[in-house]
C-alpha positions as CSV (number, residue, x, y, z in Angstrom):
1,M,0.1,-0.1,0.0
2,K,2.8,2.4,0.9
3,K,4.5,1.6,-2.5
4,L,1.3,2.5,-4.3
5,L,0.9,5.7,-2.4
6,L,4.3,6.7,-3.3
7,I,3.8,5.9,-6.9
8,L,0.6,7.9,-7.1
9,T,2.2,10.9,-5.2
10,L,5.1,10.7,-7.7
11,F,2.6,10.7,-10.7
12,F,0.8,13.8,-9.6
13,L,3.8,15.6,-8.8
14,S,5.2,14.8,-12.2
15,V,2.0,16.2,-14.1
16,P,2.8,19.6,-15.4
17,S,1.0,22.3,-13.7
18,Y,-1.1,24.7,-15.6
19,S,-1.7,28.3,-14.2
20,Y,-5.2,29.6,-15.1
21,S,-5.3,33.5,-15.5
22,A,-8.4,35.6,-14.6
23,E,-9.2,36.1,-18.2
24,I,-12.3,34.9,-19.7
25,T,-11.9,32.3,-22.2
26,D,-15.4,31.0,-22.5
27,E,-17.2,32.7,-25.5
28,A,-20.5,32.9,-23.9
29,Q,-19.3,33.9,-20.6
30,A,-17.3,36.7,-22.2
31,L,-20.3,37.8,-24.2
32,Y,-22.5,37.9,-21.2
33,Q,-20.1,40.0,-19.0
34,A,-19.5,42.4,-21.9
35,H,-23.1,43.0,-22.7
36,Q,-25.4,42.2,-19.8
37,K,-25.6,45.8,-18.8
38,S,-27.5,46.5,-22.1
39,V,-30.1,43.8,-21.5
40,Y,-33.3,44.4,-19.4
41,Q,-36.3,42.7,-17.9
42,I,-39.4,44.4,-19.3
43,Q,-42.3,44.4,-16.9
44,V,-46.0,45.4,-17.3
45,I,-47.5,46.3,-13.9
46,D,-51.0,46.2,-13.0
47,L,-51.9,49.6,-11.4
48,A,-54.7,48.2,-9.2
49,T,-52.4,45.4,-7.5
50,G,-49.0,46.9,-8.2
51,K,-47.8,43.3,-9.2
52,K,-46.3,42.1,-12.5
53,T,-49.0,40.9,-15.1
54,T,-46.4,40.3,-18.1
55,I,-42.7,40.0,-18.2
56,G,-40.5,39.9,-21.2
57,S,-36.8,41.0,-22.1
58,G,-35.4,43.9,-24.0
59,F,-32.1,45.7,-24.9
60,Q,-30.9,49.2,-25.3
61,F,-29.7,50.0,-28.7
62,S,-29.0,53.8,-28.8
63,D,-27.3,56.2,-26.4
64,Q,-30.6,58.0,-26.1
65,G,-32.3,55.4,-24.1
66,H,-34.1,53.4,-26.9
67,I,-35.0,49.9,-25.9
68,A,-36.2,47.0,-28.2
69,T,-38.7,44.5,-27.2
70,N,-41.7,42.4,-28.6
71,Y,-45.0,43.9,-29.3
72,H,-46.7,41.1,-27.6
73,V,-44.7,42.0,-24.3
74,V,-46.2,45.5,-24.1
75,S,-49.5,45.0,-25.9
76,N,-51.6,45.4,-22.6
77,I,-50.1,49.0,-22.4
78,I,-51.3,49.7,-25.9
79,H,-54.9,48.4,-25.4
80,W,-55.4,49.4,-21.8
81,P,-53.1,52.3,-20.7
82,E,-55.4,53.2,-17.9
83,R,-54.9,49.9,-16.2
84,F,-51.0,49.3,-16.6
85,R,-47.6,50.9,-16.6
86,L,-44.3,49.8,-18.1
87,E,-41.1,49.4,-16.3
88,Y,-37.5,48.1,-16.9
89,V,-35.3,46.2,-14.4
90,R,-31.6,46.7,-15.1
91,H,-28.8,44.1,-14.3
92,D,-28.1,46.1,-11.0
93,G,-31.6,46.0,-10.0
94,E,-32.4,49.6,-10.9
95,I,-36.1,50.1,-11.8
96,G,-37.4,52.8,-14.1
97,E,-40.4,53.9,-16.1
98,L,-40.8,53.3,-20.0
99,D,-42.8,54.8,-22.6
100,V,-43.9,53.2,-25.9
101,L,-42.6,55.1,-29.0
102,H,-43.4,52.6,-31.9
103,I,-45.0,49.2,-32.5
104,D,-44.8,46.8,-35.4
105,V,-47.6,44.1,-34.9
106,I,-46.7,42.3,-38.3
107,H,-43.2,41.6,-37.0
108,D,-44.0,41.6,-33.2
109,L,-41.7,44.5,-32.3
110,A,-41.9,47.5,-30.2
111,I,-39.5,50.3,-29.3
112,V,-39.9,51.8,-25.8
113,H,-37.9,54.6,-24.2
114,S,-36.2,55.5,-21.0
115,K,-35.6,59.1,-19.8
116,D,-32.9,57.7,-17.6
117,S,-29.4,58.2,-19.0
118,Y,-27.5,55.1,-19.5
119,E,-24.1,54.6,-21.4
120,F,-24.5,50.9,-22.3
121,F,-26.0,49.7,-25.5
122,L,-25.9,47.1,-28.4
123,G,-24.9,47.8,-32.0
124,F,-26.7,46.2,-35.1
125,A,-25.1,43.8,-37.4
126,D,-26.8,42.0,-40.5
127,S,-29.0,39.1,-40.0
128,N,-27.8,37.3,-43.3
129,L,-25.3,34.8,-41.8
130,E,-24.1,31.4,-43.1
131,K,-26.2,28.5,-41.7
132,G,-24.5,26.9,-38.8
133,T,-23.1,30.0,-37.5
134,R,-22.8,30.2,-33.7
135,I,-25.1,32.9,-32.1
136,F,-26.1,33.9,-28.6
137,S,-29.6,34.7,-27.3
138,M,-30.0,36.8,-24.0
139,G,-33.0,37.3,-21.9
140,N,-34.7,36.6,-18.5
141,P,-36.4,33.2,-18.8
142,Y,-39.5,32.6,-16.2
143,D,-38.3,35.5,-14.2
144,L,-35.3,33.4,-13.0
145,G,-32.6,36.0,-13.8
146,M,-30.7,37.1,-16.9
147,T,-29.2,34.2,-19.0
148,I,-27.4,33.6,-22.2
149,I,-28.2,30.8,-24.4
150,E,-25.7,29.4,-27.2
151,G,-27.4,28.2,-30.4
152,T,-27.0,27.9,-34.0
153,Y,-28.3,30.2,-36.8
154,N,-30.3,28.1,-39.4
155,G,-31.3,30.7,-41.9
156,L,-34.6,32.5,-42.7
157,M,-37.7,30.5,-42.5
158,E,-38.5,29.6,-46.2
159,N,-42.1,28.8,-45.8
160,S,-43.4,31.5,-43.8
161,L,-45.7,34.6,-44.6
162,Y,-43.7,36.7,-42.0
163,R,-39.7,36.6,-42.2
164,K,-38.4,34.8,-39.2
165,I,-34.9,33.4,-38.4
166,L,-34.8,29.7,-37.3
167,F,-32.6,29.4,-34.2
168,S,-31.5,26.1,-32.9
169,G,-31.5,27.0,-29.3
170,S,-33.9,27.2,-26.2
171,I,-35.6,30.4,-26.1
172,N,-38.2,30.2,-23.0
173,S,-41.1,32.3,-21.7
174,G,-39.8,35.7,-20.4
175,M,-37.0,35.9,-22.9
176,S,-39.3,37.5,-25.5
177,G,-37.7,40.7,-26.9
178,G,-34.2,40.0,-25.8
179,P,-31.3,40.1,-28.4
180,S,-29.7,37.5,-30.2
181,I,-26.2,38.6,-30.8
182,N,-23.2,37.4,-33.1
183,R,-19.6,36.7,-31.8
184,D,-18.9,40.5,-32.1
185,G,-21.6,41.2,-29.6
186,K,-23.8,42.8,-32.3
187,V,-27.7,42.3,-32.7
188,I,-28.4,40.0,-35.7
189,G,-32.2,39.2,-34.5
190,I,-34.9,39.8,-31.6
191,N,-36.1,36.7,-29.7
192,V,-39.9,36.2,-30.5
193,S,-41.1,32.7,-30.0
194,T,-40.3,29.0,-29.6
195,A,-41.7,25.6,-30.7
196,G,-39.7,23.8,-28.0
197,N,-37.0,21.1,-28.4
198,Q,-34.3,23.7,-29.4
199,V,-36.5,25.1,-32.1
200,S,-36.8,28.9,-31.8
201,F,-37.5,31.9,-33.8
202,L,-36.1,35.3,-34.1
203,V,-37.2,38.6,-35.8
204,P,-34.4,39.8,-38.3
205,V,-32.8,43.1,-36.9
206,E,-33.5,44.8,-40.2
207,Y,-37.1,45.2,-39.1
208,L,-35.9,47.0,-36.0
209,K,-33.8,49.3,-37.9
210,E,-36.9,50.2,-40.1
211,S,-38.9,50.8,-36.9
212,Y,-36.1,53.0,-35.4
213,Q,-36.1,55.2,-38.7
214,Y,-39.7,55.9,-38.2
215,I,-39.0,57.2,-34.9
216,V,-36.2,59.4,-36.2
217,Q,-38.7,60.6,-38.8
218,R,-41.2,61.5,-36.2
219,E,-38.4,63.2,-34.0
220,G,-39.2,60.7,-31.2
221,Q,-42.9,61.6,-30.9
222,A,-45.1,58.5,-30.2
223,P,-48.3,58.3,-32.3
224,S,-51.6,59.7,-30.6
225,D,-53.8,56.8,-31.9
226,W,-52.3,53.4,-31.7
227,Y,-55.3,51.7,-33.1
228,K,-54.8,53.7,-36.2
229,V,-51.2,52.6,-36.4
230,I,-52.5,49.0,-36.0
231,D,-55.2,49.4,-38.4
232,E,-52.8,50.7,-41.1
233,Q,-50.4,47.9,-40.5
234,L,-53.0,45.1,-40.8
235,N,-54.5,46.6,-44.0
236,A,-51.2,47.2,-45.7
237,N,-50.0,43.5,-44.7
238,Q,-53.3,41.8,-45.9
239,T,-53.1,43.9,-49.1
240,Q,-49.6,42.7,-49.8
241,Y,-50.0,38.8,-49.0
242,I,-53.6,38.4,-50.3
243,D,-52.6,40.0,-53.7
244,K,-49.8,37.6,-53.9
245,L,-51.8,34.6,-53.3
246,L,-54.5,36.0,-55.9
247,A,-51.8,36.4,-58.5
248,S,-50.2,32.9,-58.1
249,D,-51.0,29.7,-59.8
250,W,-52.5,27.4,-57.2
251,E,-51.4,24.0,-56.7
252,V,-54.3,21.5,-56.7
253,M,-54.6,17.9,-55.2
254,P,-57.2,15.0,-55.4
255,V,-59.8,14.6,-52.7
256,G,-62.3,11.7,-53.4
257,E,-63.4,12.4,-56.9
258,L,-62.5,16.0,-57.1
259,T,-59.6,18.2,-57.4
260,V,-59.2,21.1,-55.0
261,P,-56.9,23.8,-53.8
262,G,-53.8,22.3,-52.2
263,E,-50.7,23.9,-50.9
264,I,-51.4,27.0,-52.9
265,L,-48.0,28.5,-51.9
266,N,-45.1,27.1,-50.0
267,V,-46.4,28.9,-46.9
268,F,-49.3,26.5,-46.5
269,K,-49.1,23.0,-45.2
270,C,-51.7,20.2,-45.7
271,W,-52.2,17.1,-43.4
272,G,-54.8,14.3,-44.0
273,N,-56.4,11.4,-42.5
274,S,-58.9,8.6,-43.3
275,T,-60.8,5.7,-42.0
276,D,-59.3,2.3,-41.4
277,I,-62.0,0.3,-39.9
278,E,-63.1,-3.2,-40.6
279,D,-66.7,-3.8,-41.9
280,K,-67.2,0.0,-42.1
281,V,-70.3,1.5,-43.5
282,F,-68.9,4.6,-44.9
283,D,-65.7,5.8,-46.1
284,Y,-64.1,9.0,-45.0
285,A,-61.1,11.2,-45.9
286,Y,-60.2,14.5,-44.3
287,I,-57.5,17.0,-45.2
288,S,-56.8,20.3,-43.4
289,C,-54.5,23.0,-44.9
290,S,-53.4,26.2,-43.3
291,S,-50.5,28.9,-43.0
292,D,-48.4,28.4,-40.0
293,D,-48.3,32.1,-39.3
294,N,-50.8,34.4,-37.4
295,L,-50.6,38.0,-35.9
296,F,-51.0,38.7,-32.4
297,I,-53.0,41.8,-31.6
298,S,-54.2,41.2,-28.1
299,D,-54.9,38.5,-25.6
300,S,-58.4,38.2,-27.2
301,L,-57.6,38.9,-30.9
302,I,-55.4,36.7,-33.2
303,T,-55.6,37.4,-36.9
304,G,-53.7,37.0,-40.3
305,K,-54.3,33.3,-40.7
306,I,-55.8,31.2,-43.6
307,I,-57.5,27.8,-43.1
308,Y,-59.1,25.4,-45.5
309,K,-60.5,21.9,-44.9
310,Y,-62.1,19.0,-46.9
311,N,-64.3,16.1,-45.8
312,W,-64.9,13.5,-48.5
313,V,-67.7,11.1,-47.4
314,T,-69.0,8.1,-49.3
315,S,-71.7,5.7,-48.2
316,L,-70.9,2.0,-48.4
317,K,-73.7,0.2,-46.4
318,M,-75.9,3.1,-45.1
319,W,-79.6,3.9,-45.7
320,P,-79.9,7.3,-47.6
321,I,-81.5,9.1,-44.6
322,R,-78.6,7.9,-42.2
323,Y,-76.2,9.0,-44.8
324,Y,-77.8,12.3,-45.2
325,N,-77.7,12.9,-41.4
326,L,-74.0,11.9,-41.3
327,Y,-73.1,14.1,-44.3
328,S,-74.8,16.9,-42.7
329,S,-72.9,16.6,-39.4
330,Y,-69.6,17.3,-41.1
331,F,-71.0,20.8,-42.3
332,A,-68.9,23.6,-40.7
333,Y,-70.2,26.6,-38.8
334,P,-68.1,29.7,-38.2
335,H,-68.3,29.7,-34.4
336,A,-65.6,26.9,-34.6
337,Y,-62.8,29.6,-34.8
338,D,-62.5,31.4,-31.6
339,N,-59.8,33.9,-32.5
340,A,-61.6,37.0,-31.2
341,G,-63.6,38.3,-28.4
342,E,-67.1,40.2,-28.3
343,E,-65.1,43.6,-27.8
344,D,-63.1,42.9,-31.0
345,V,-65.7,41.7,-33.7
346,T,-69.4,41.6,-34.5
347,N,-71.6,38.6,-34.8
348,F,-71.3,36.7,-38.1
349,Q,-73.7,37.7,-40.7
350,C,-74.5,34.5,-43.0
351,H,-75.9,34.2,-46.4
352,S,-76.9,30.7,-47.8
353,D,-77.6,29.6,-51.3
354,F,-77.2,26.9,-54.0
355,V,-74.6,27.4,-56.7
356,N,-73.3,25.6,-59.8
357,I,-69.6,24.6,-59.4
358,D,-68.1,22.7,-62.4
359,G,-71.7,21.6,-63.6
360,T,-73.0,20.3,-60.3
361,S,-75.0,21.8,-57.4
362,W,-73.6,22.8,-54.2
363,K,-74.9,24.3,-51.0
364,V,-72.9,27.4,-49.9
365,V,-72.9,29.3,-46.6
366,Y,-70.8,32.6,-46.7
367,C,-70.4,34.4,-43.3
368,V,-68.8,37.6,-42.5
369,R,-68.0,39.4,-39.3
370,E,-66.5,42.9,-38.9
371,Y,-63.6,44.1,-36.7
372,K,-64.9,46.7,-34.4
373,K,-61.7,48.8,-33.9
374,Y,-60.0,48.2,-37.3
375,E,-61.6,49.6,-40.4
376,N,-62.5,47.4,-43.5
377,L,-61.1,44.4,-41.8
378,Y,-63.2,41.2,-41.5
379,D,-63.2,37.3,-40.8
380,I,-64.7,35.3,-43.4
381,N,-66.1,31.8,-43.3
382,L,-67.2,30.0,-46.6
383,S,-68.7,26.5,-46.1
384,I,-69.7,24.3,-49.1
385,A,-71.2,20.9,-49.6
386,S,-71.8,19.1,-53.1
387,V,-75.3,17.9,-53.2
388,S,-75.6,16.3,-56.6
389,E,-74.9,12.7,-55.4
390,K,-77.0,10.7,-52.9
391,D,-74.1,8.6,-51.6
392,K,-70.9,10.6,-51.8
393,G,-69.8,14.2,-51.6
394,L,-67.3,16.8,-50.6
395,L,-67.5,19.2,-47.8
396,A,-65.1,22.1,-47.7
397,E,-64.6,25.1,-45.5
398,L,-62.4,28.3,-46.1
399,V,-61.5,30.6,-43.2
400,V,-59.6,33.8,-43.8
401,L,-58.9,36.2,-40.7
402,G,-58.3,39.7,-41.2
403,I,-59.1,40.6,-44.9
404,N,-61.2,43.5,-46.6
405,Q,-64.4,42.4,-48.3
406,Q,-63.2,43.2,-51.9
407,R,-60.2,40.8,-51.4
408,A,-62.3,38.2,-49.6
409,N,-64.8,38.1,-52.4
410,L,-62.0,37.6,-55.0
411,F,-60.3,34.9,-52.8
412,A,-63.5,33.0,-52.2
413,T,-64.3,33.1,-55.9
414,K,-61.0,31.8,-56.9
415,F,-61.2,29.1,-54.3
416,L,-64.6,27.8,-55.7
417,K,-63.4,28.0,-59.4
418,T,-60.4,25.9,-58.5
419,I,-62.6,22.9,-57.3
420,Q,-63.2,20.6,-60.2
421,W,-64.6,16.9,-60.6
422,Q,-62.0,14.6,-62.0
423,K,-62.9,13.7,-65.6
């Protein structure tokens, strides 16, 4: 035993000693220490209780106290300024008040302002990086304290109505609005959302640059009517993407004995299912298509989404009256889409009729409801059912959220004209 101890002692004595200096060699640690003073927690405070009702993150990007965050973090201030106030919390625990200067609901951005003079801020880089580039996200997850997350830049989302960066890293609740920076400590994107499992999304920094230019042009003055700002942004956005959809050649796909609109642009994804039951009395196929994107306006209003669904039902061993009841049960109604509250939209107004599509008779129900706070914007629900055959048929539903009436009519008309029986 003594001999073994001697050997071990001699071994450890013979290992070269390495002296570690006080210098930071870990990249994430170095970036965190260099830039944590520019990153804030953003708090929405309920005036009645004095307690936090929403938390997010933000970062100062100018020497004049301009701080970037997400629109959804500050949305309560926009809609109910009499009920809430906005605050920041710095790395040293200092708390101060914030004012909202600009919002971009399409890209989920907001610029807020602190009157307190503070010298630390982050600069901007370009969001166009090589896939696989190492980047770093900062924020305050779950109110646990400021953190830095190391992850990978994986390019812009190719199949998205609204440009976002795909970030392979764990952005968690409370980090919304924080910066994602490159190895030089420059901002390339703003944390916005996550799908879990290391799948997160960033807003490209170019949209923040555009918002800041808007503030510069207004000489730092906030708009007097936030609803007007949101209205203009929503109308401009739906004009742009609906016109793009109307001008494109739509892909079609088979459903039962018909061809119907499929993934009409690469921003749409379709999913399907069918029956697989022994000794079944009817055959059934279901396809649902939608855009992945939507626009958050408030806790009660989500818009900017398109959904369309198909049900193909064929009787195998059913009496006609039983098949009719089954077929009718699949007919959709607009109350199935709970994207808005009573304070946001009117009740649906519906019109039903029978129309001719590709030489056969169809029942059509067209429902529209108006946005109360945003002029010329509507939700539409188009439900159709083929009625020419007694033992088979297609039921389809189209939902468009946040569209003006002219484009709604054009979109619904093109949708119907694309449906054809297979020859």
